[in-house]
Structures are given as structure tokens and as C-alpha cells.
MIDRENZA-696467 format. One record per residue (C-alpha): x, y, z; residue in one letter; residue number from 1. Coordinates in steps of 0.02 Angstrom, whole numbers, plus 32768, in hexadecimal, padded with zeros to 4 digits. Each point is the difference from the previous one (the first is absolute). Example, Ala and Ser with C-alpha at 12.3 -4.5 7.8 and 13.67 -1.06 7.14 Angstrom:
<rs>
+------+------+------+----+-----+
|    X |    Y |    Z | aa |   i |
+------+------+------+----+-----+
| 8267 | 7F1F | 8186 |  A |   1 |
| 8045 | 80AC | 7FDF |  S |   2 |
+------+------+------+----+-----+
</rs>
This chain:
<rs>
+------+------+------+----+-----+
|    X |    Y |    Z | aa |   i |
+------+------+------+----+-----+
| 7FFF | 8002 | 7FFF |  M |   1 |
| 8048 | 80A6 | 7FCF |  I |   2 |
| 8011 | 8079 | 8094 |  A |   3 |
| 7FB2 | 80A7 | 7FE8 |  H |   4 |
| 7FE8 | 80AA | 8062 |  T |   5 |
| 7F4E | 8040 | 801D |  V |   6 |
| 7FFB | 80BB | 7FD9 |  Q |   7 |
| 7F78 | 8073 | 8043 |  Y |   8 |
| 7FA9 | 8095 | 7FAB |  P |   9 |
| 8017 | 80B1 | 8043 |  P |  10 |
| 7FAA | 801C | 80AC |  D |  11 |
| 7FBA | 80AF | 7FD8 |  F |  12 |
| 7F45 | 8011 | 7FE5 |  V |  13 |
| 8010 | 809C | 7F92 |  T |  14 |
| 8089 | 8032 | 7F8C |  L |  15 |
| 8083 | 807B | 8043 |  P |  16 |
| 7FF1 | 8055 | 7F54 |  Y |  17 |
| 7F88 | 7FE3 | 7F6A |  P |  18 |
| 808D | 7FA9 | 7FA1 |  I |  19 |
| 8075 | 7F9D | 8070 |  Y |  20 |
| 8096 | 7FA4 | 7FB8 |  V |  21 |
| 8058 | 7F6B | 8051 |  R |  22 |
| 80A1 | 7F9E | 7FCF |  L |  23 |
| 8021 | 7F53 | 804A |  N |  24 |
| 8084 | 7F7C | 7FE7 |  E |  25 |
| 7FB2 | 7F50 | 8008 |  F |  26 |
| 8047 | 7F52 | 7FFD |  E |  27 |
| 7FC0 | 7F77 | 7F93 |  T |  28 |
| 7F5E | 7FB5 | 803F |  N |  29 |
| 7FD5 | 808C | 807B |  D |  30 |
| 7F43 | 8004 | 8019 |  R |  31 |
| 7F80 | 8088 | 8024 |  F |  32 |
| 7F65 | 7FD0 | 805A |  L |  33 |
| 7F5A | 801C | 7FB0 |  S |  34 |
| 7FBE | 80B0 | 8020 |  H |  35 |
| 7F9F | 8090 | 7FB3 |  R |  36 |
| 800B | 80C0 | 801B |  H |  37 |
| 7F9F | 809C | 7FCA |  P |  38 |
| 8086 | 803F | 7F89 |  W |  39 |
| 8040 | 7FBE | 7F58 |  G |  40 |
| 80AC | 7FAE | 7FEC |  Q |  41 |
| 807E | 7FF6 | 7F77 |  L |  42 |
| 807C | 7F6E | 801A |  S |  43 |
| 809E | 800C | 7F96 |  Y |  44 |
| 809A | 7F8B | 800B |  S |  45 |
| 809B | 805F | 7FCB |  A |  46 |
| 804E | 7F53 | 800E |  S |  47 |
| 7FBC | 7F59 | 8028 |  G |  48 |
| 7F55 | 7FB5 | 7FDC |  V |  49 |
| 7F63 | 8012 | 806D |  M |  50 |
| 7F65 | 7F93 | 7FFD |  A |  51 |
| 7F5C | 804C | 803C |  L |  52 |
| 7F4E | 7FC2 | 801B |  T |  53 |
| 7F7F | 8083 | 7FF4 |  I |  54 |
| 7F4A | 7FD4 | 8024 |  E |  55 |
| 8030 | 7F4A | 7FDD |  G |  56 |
| 8056 | 8027 | 7F5A |  R |  57 |
| 80B9 | 7FD2 | 7FEE |  P |  58 |
| 807A | 807F | 7FB3 |  F |  59 |
| 80BC | 7FF7 | 7FD7 |  R |  60 |
| 8061 | 809B | 7FD2 |  V |  61 |
| 80AD | 800E | 7FBA |  P |  62 |
| 8072 | 809C | 8018 |  P |  63 |
| 7FBA | 8058 | 7F64 |  Q |  64 |
| 7F4D | 7FFF | 8048 |  Y |  65 |
| 7FA7 | 803E | 809D |  A |  66 |
| 7F61 | 7FC3 | 8047 |  L |  67 |
| 7F70 | 8072 | 802B |  W |  68 |
| 7F8F | 7FCF | 8091 |  T |  69 |
| 7F66 | 8074 | 8011 |  P |  70 |
| 7FC5 | 8034 | 80B0 |  P |  71 |
| 7FA5 | 7F7F | 806D |  E |  72 |
| 803A | 7F6E | 7F98 |  K |  73 |
| 8038 | 7F6C | 806C |  E |  74 |
| 80B1 | 7FC1 | 7FD2 |  H |  75 |
| 809A | 7FA4 | 8039 |  D |  76 |
| 80A4 | 7FEB | 7FB2 |  A |  77 |
| 80A7 | 7F9C | 8007 |  H |  78 |
| 80A5 | 8018 | 7FA9 |  T |  79 |
| 8033 | 7F80 | 7F7D |  L |  80 |
| 80A6 | 8054 | 7FF7 |  Q |  81 |
| 8047 | 8078 | 8085 |  G |  82 |
| 802F | 80AE | 7FD1 |  G |  83 |
| 7FD3 | 80BD | 800B |  R |  84 |
| 7F42 | 801D | 8006 |  H |  85 |
| 7FAF | 80AB | 7FFA |  H |  86 |
| 7F4D | 8021 | 803C |  S |  87 |
| 7F9C | 809A | 7FDD |  V |  88 |
| 7F64 | 801C | 806B |  Y |  89 |
| 7F82 | 8074 | 7FB0 |  I |  90 |
| 7F6D | 8052 | 805F |  D |  91 |
| 7F59 | 7FCA | 7FBD |  A |  92 |
| 7FD5 | 80B0 | 7FD1 |  A |  93 |
| 8092 | 7FFE | 7F82 |  L |  94 |
| 7FD4 | 7F5A | 7FB3 |  C |  95 |
| 7F81 | 8042 | 7F86 |  R |  96 |
| 8046 | 7FE5 | 7F54 |  G |  97 |
| 805A | 7F69 | 8037 |  L |  98 |
| 7FBE | 7F50 | 7FD7 |  P |  99 |
| 7F72 | 7FC4 | 806B |  A | 100 |
| 803F | 7F4D | 7FFB |  E | 101 |
| 80AC | 7FAF | 8020 |  P | 102 |
| 8073 | 8001 | 7F6D |  C | 103 |
| 80B2 | 8005 | 7FC9 |  A | 104 |
| 8047 | 80AB | 7FCC |  L | 105 |
| 8091 | 8013 | 7F8B |  Q | 106 |
| 806C | 8089 | 804F |  L | 107 |
| 804F | 808F | 7FA5 |  S | 108 |
| 80B8 | 802F | 801F |  P | 109 |
| 7FC2 | 80A0 | 8053 |  I | 110 |
| 7F99 | 7FA7 | 8082 |  L | 111 |
| 8089 | 7F87 | 8021 |  K | 112 |
| 807C | 8093 | 8014 |  A | 113 |
| 7F8D | 8056 | 807E |  I | 114 |
| 7FF5 | 7F64 | 806A |  L | 115 |
| 80B7 | 7FE7 | 7FF9 |  E | 116 |
| 801E | 80B5 | 8030 |  D | 117 |
| 7F92 | 7FF1 | 8097 |  F | 118 |
| 8059 | 7F5C | 802E |  A | 119 |
| 80AA | 804C | 7FF2 |  T | 120 |
| 7FD3 | 8094 | 8073 |  R | 121 |
| 7F9C | 7F8A | 8073 |  R | 122 |
| 7F63 | 806B | 7FEE |  L | 123 |
| 7F55 | 7FBB | 8029 |  N | 124 |
| 7FA8 | 80A5 | 7FF0 |  V | 125 |
| 8029 | 809A | 7F9C |  P | 126 |
| 8042 | 808E | 8072 |  H | 127 |
| 8020 | 8088 | 7F7F |  T | 128 |
| 7F94 | 8050 | 7F75 |  P | 129 |
| 8076 | 7FAC | 7F7F |  A | 130 |
| 7FE2 | 7F54 | 804E |  D | 131 |
| 7F44 | 8019 | 8006 |  R | 132 |
| 8005 | 8029 | 7F42 |  R | 133 |
| 8059 | 7F5F | 7FE4 |  L | 134 |
| 7F77 | 7F9F | 805F |  T | 135 |
| 7F83 | 8056 | 7F87 |  E | 136 |
| 8064 | 7FCD | 7F6A |  V | 137 |
| 8009 | 7F49 | 8045 |  L | 138 |
| 7F43 | 7FFC | 800F |  L | 139 |
| 7FEE | 8049 | 7F50 |  D | 140 |
| 8076 | 7F79 | 7FC0 |  Q | 141 |
| 7F9E | 7F79 | 8050 |  M | 142 |
| 7F62 | 803E | 7FAC |  R | 143 |
| 8056 | 7FFA | 7F57 |  Q | 144 |
| 8050 | 7F59 | 8019 |  A | 145 |
| 7FC9 | 7F6C | 7F8C |  R | 146 |
| 7F95 | 7F89 | 8063 |  C | 147 |
| 7FF2 | 7F47 | 7FE4 |  S | 148 |
| 7F91 | 7F8A | 8061 |  D | 149 |
| 8099 | 7FA0 | 803F |  S | 150 |
| 80B2 | 7FE2 | 7FC4 |  Y | 151 |
| 7FE5 | 7F44 | 8015 |  L | 152 |
| 7F40 | 7FE6 | 800C |  P | 153 |
| 7FAC | 7F62 | 803A |  G | 154 |
| 7F5F | 7FAC | 7FD1 |  S | 155 |
| 7F6F | 7FA7 | 8053 |  N | 156 |
| 7FDE | 7FA2 | 7F5E |  D | 157 |
| 8013 | 7F46 | 8030 |  P | 158 |
| 8068 | 7FCE | 7F67 |  Q | 159 |
| 8066 | 809B | 7FF8 |  L | 160 |
| 8027 | 8002 | 80B2 |  S | 161 |
| 8043 | 7F4B | 7FF9 |  R | 162 |
| 8075 | 803A | 7F73 |  L | 163 |
| 803A | 809C | 8059 |  L | 164 |
| 8020 | 7FA0 | 80A2 |  D | 165 |
| 8064 | 7F79 | 7FA2 |  A | 166 |
| 8069 | 8087 | 7FB0 |  L | 167 |
| 8027 | 8057 | 80A5 |  Q | 168 |
| 803E | 7F5D | 8047 |  H | 169 |
| 8069 | 7FE9 | 7F67 |  C | 170 |
| 8027 | 80A0 | 7FA2 |  P | 171 |
| 8077 | 7FA6 | 7F8D |  G | 172 |
| 7F7A | 7F95 | 7FB8 |  N | 173 |
| 8001 | 8018 | 7F3C |  N | 174 |
| 7F60 | 7FA7 | 7FD4 |  D | 175 |
| 7FA2 | 805B | 7F79 |  T | 176 |
| 7F49 | 803E | 8019 |  L | 177 |
| 7FC9 | 7F73 | 7F8F |  A | 178 |
| 8057 | 7F81 | 806E |  Q | 179 |
| 7FB2 | 804C | 809C |  W | 180 |
| 7F54 | 7FFC | 7FA6 |  A | 181 |
| 8011 | 7F46 | 7FE8 |  E | 182 |
| 8034 | 7FE3 | 80B6 |  Q | 183 |
| 7F69 | 8068 | 8034 |  L | 184 |
| 7F85 | 7FAE | 7F84 |  H | 185 |
| 7FE3 | 80A6 | 7FAB |  S | 186 |
| 8034 | 804D | 7F5C |  T | 187 |
| 8091 | 807B | 7FDE |  E | 188 |
| 7F85 | 807F | 7FBD |  R | 189 |
| 7F92 | 7FF8 | 80A0 |  T | 190 |
| 8093 | 800F | 8073 |  L | 191 |
| 8041 | 8097 | 7F97 |  A | 192 |
| 7F5A | 8057 | 800E |  R | 193 |
| 7FF8 | 7FE2 | 80C0 |  R | 194 |
| 80AE | 8048 | 8012 |  C | 195 |
| 7FCF | 80A0 | 7FA7 |  Q | 196 |
| 7F59 | 800C | 8060 |  R | 197 |
| 803C | 7FCF | 80B0 |  E | 198 |
| 80B2 | 8045 | 7FFB |  L | 199 |
| 7FFB | 808A | 7F7F |  G | 200 |
| 8099 | 7FB4 | 7FAA |  M | 201 |
| 803C | 7F6E | 7F9A |  S | 202 |
| 803B | 7F5D | 8053 |  F | 203 |
| 80B1 | 8028 | 7FBF |  G | 204 |
| 8003 | 80AA | 8050 |  E | 205 |
| 7FC1 | 7FBE | 80A6 |  W | 206 |
| 8086 | 7F7D | 8002 |  R | 207 |
| 808A | 807D | 7FD7 |  Q | 208 |
| 7FCA | 806E | 808D |  R | 209 |
| 8004 | 7F6D | 8079 |  L | 210 |
| 80AE | 7FD2 | 7FC9 |  R | 211 |
| 803A | 80B3 | 8015 |  F | 212 |
| 7FBC | 800C | 80B1 |  L | 213 |
| 804F | 7F57 | 8023 |  T | 214 |
| 80AC | 803B | 7FBE |  A | 215 |
| 7FF9 | 8098 | 8074 |  L | 216 |
| 7FFB | 7F8B | 8094 |  S | 217 |
| 8084 | 7F89 | 7FBB |  M | 218 |
| 807D | 808A | 7FE0 |  L | 219 |
| 8001 | 8021 | 80B5 |  E | 220 |
| 8056 | 7F56 | 8012 |  K | 221 |
| 80AB | 7FD0 | 7FCB |  D | 222 |
| 7FCB | 7FAF | 7F5F |  L | 223 |
| 8048 | 801B | 7F53 |  S | 224 |
| 7F9B | 804F | 7F79 |  V | 225 |
| 800F | 7F68 | 7F97 |  L | 226 |
| 7FBA | 7F97 | 8092 |  H | 227 |
| 7F6A | 8072 | 8015 |  I | 228 |
| 7FE4 | 8004 | 7F45 |  A | 229 |
| 7FFA | 7F40 | 7FF9 |  L | 230 |
| 7F95 | 7FF2 | 8098 |  D | 231 |
| 7F7C | 807C | 7FB3 |  L | 232 |
| 7FF7 | 7F9B | 7F5F |  G | 233 |
| 8077 | 8063 | 7F8A |  Y | 234 |
| 8074 | 7F9D | 7F92 |  S | 235 |
| 8086 | 8085 | 800B |  T | 236 |
| 8037 | 8087 | 8074 |  A | 237 |
| 7FF8 | 8083 | 7F7A |  S | 238 |
| 7F47 | 7FE1 | 7FE7 |  A | 239 |
| 7FDD | 8016 | 80B4 |  F | 240 |
| 8071 | 80A1 | 800D |  I | 241 |
| 7F9D | 8047 | 7F6D |  A | 242 |
| 7F58 | 7FE4 | 8059 |  M | 243 |
| 803F | 8043 | 80A3 |  F | 244 |
| 804A | 80A3 | 7FB0 |  Q | 245 |
| 7F5E | 8021 | 7FA5 |  R | 246 |
| 7FA3 | 7FF4 | 80A5 |  R | 247 |
| 8075 | 805D | 8074 |  S | 248 |
| 8072 | 8067 | 7F91 |  G | 249 |
| 8095 | 7FA5 | 8050 |  L | 250 |
| 805E | 7F5F | 7FDE |  T | 251 |
| 7FEB | 7F81 | 808E |  P | 252 |
| 80B3 | 8021 | 803C |  E | 253 |
| 7FE4 | 80BE | 8000 |  Q | 254 |
| 7F5E | 7FE6 | 8062 |  Y | 255 |
| 805B | 7F8F | 807A |  R | 256 |
| 808C | 807B | 801F |  R | 257 |
| 7F84 | 8097 | 8013 |  Q | 258 |
| 7F94 | 7FA3 | 807D |  H | 259 |
| 8082 | 7FA5 | 8066 |  Q | 260 |
+------+------+------+----+-----+
</rs>
């Protein structure tokens, strides 16, 4: 059994400021107890991968994305890979214009820079007019961010959920959709339609996202890029590196050095 540390949410009842920023360093498999609060929350992993469950729905977000949790939504979380995690708490009155349901937001470089600036200066609340303007820009950037239902969505469809569960247990599985259809007593066309309807993306895109998330955790360990590539079903390291670079903008080794 893997040991973990239980983390607790902030103990204040009202926010010290309408936009409150936190930075935490977490270990792999740290866990947050289920809770809810009257403010919205943006969760962003500058490094590492965090898994959250919001109102019973599972979400996983890599460093390029953040997860938005609207006010009063029950949620818990645990870290799949330790690292630096930013949280932004936003007063309910300022949540107008932000999504009403949980979703993954693709963060702009400006928004990331503001979070990093507050973290570097160890600021939770803005003390100067200039910093207050930065929080206004942060909120404006959140409202403009591209929103997707989830970076790696799940499904309650019985056949599709069996396929997704099997892949999560073995991300390196290279069976085609036609082969999965045969195992599930379905047809390739039917499964393809269900992927688009339930996941909002193709089977191939979902599997590649899963492999990318899995690679982030594997890079934390002392494993060679070739080892990771082969474990994830790639025939060559170069094919894996090309996928990883498209997803993150970095090669696997650059990512490893940057986040060690």
C-alpha cells in the first residue's frame, strides 16, 4: 500500500481578499479530503499531475491546463505526481462570466506568469494597486481561456467505460478500435461514435492524452526515455519524443530537468 499524506483545505470561512492565491509543494499521492466552499477555485499544477473528483466526476490535469471548480461543488483531490501546485480562490460575486460547471482551462502565458510572480514573491493577496490590477488581469484571462469538459474525460457508457478502464491499467496497449470492438461485441463504427459523443474526441486522441499523462509520472522516476516509450506502446523513442513535444513544448528530458 502506498503511503500518503492527508492535506486539509484552508480553515477560513470567508476569503481574506476576493482573489486569494496559494502555492503549495506536494508529494506524490498526497490526498485532500472531500469538501466544498462558497468560492470558486482554479487548480493549476506548474509541475506534477493532480487528479480531482468533483461532484462524483473524475478529472486529471497536466501542467498545461488548470481545473476550474465553481462555488459549492463538492470535490477531493490527490497528486499523481508531486510538484508545485497553485490554487486561486475567487469570491462567488466575481465568478460571473466563468463556467458554471467544472472544466479544464487551457492557461495563457500571461496567466501562468502572474501566478508564478505571486508565488516568487510569496503573495497570497495583492497589497499594492499594481498587484490588484494583476489580479484583475488574471480574472480576465480566466474568462477568455479555452474551456474543455475534461483533459481526459470518462464515460458512464458500459462498453466504453470497460475500454477506458482497460487502457488506464495498460496505457501501452496498441489494439486498434476494430480489435476493441470485437472484444466488446460491438462494431468499430459504433465505438467511434460513442467516443465522439461521450468523450468529445476520437479514440486515438484519448489514448494519446492518457499516454502523455502517464509519461509525466514516469519521468519522475529514474527511467530512460526509451524504457518509457516502449512501456507506453511506442516502437521507437523518437515517436514518443515527438508526441511528448507536441503536447508539452518540451522534449521528455527537457521536461525532466525543468521539473526535478
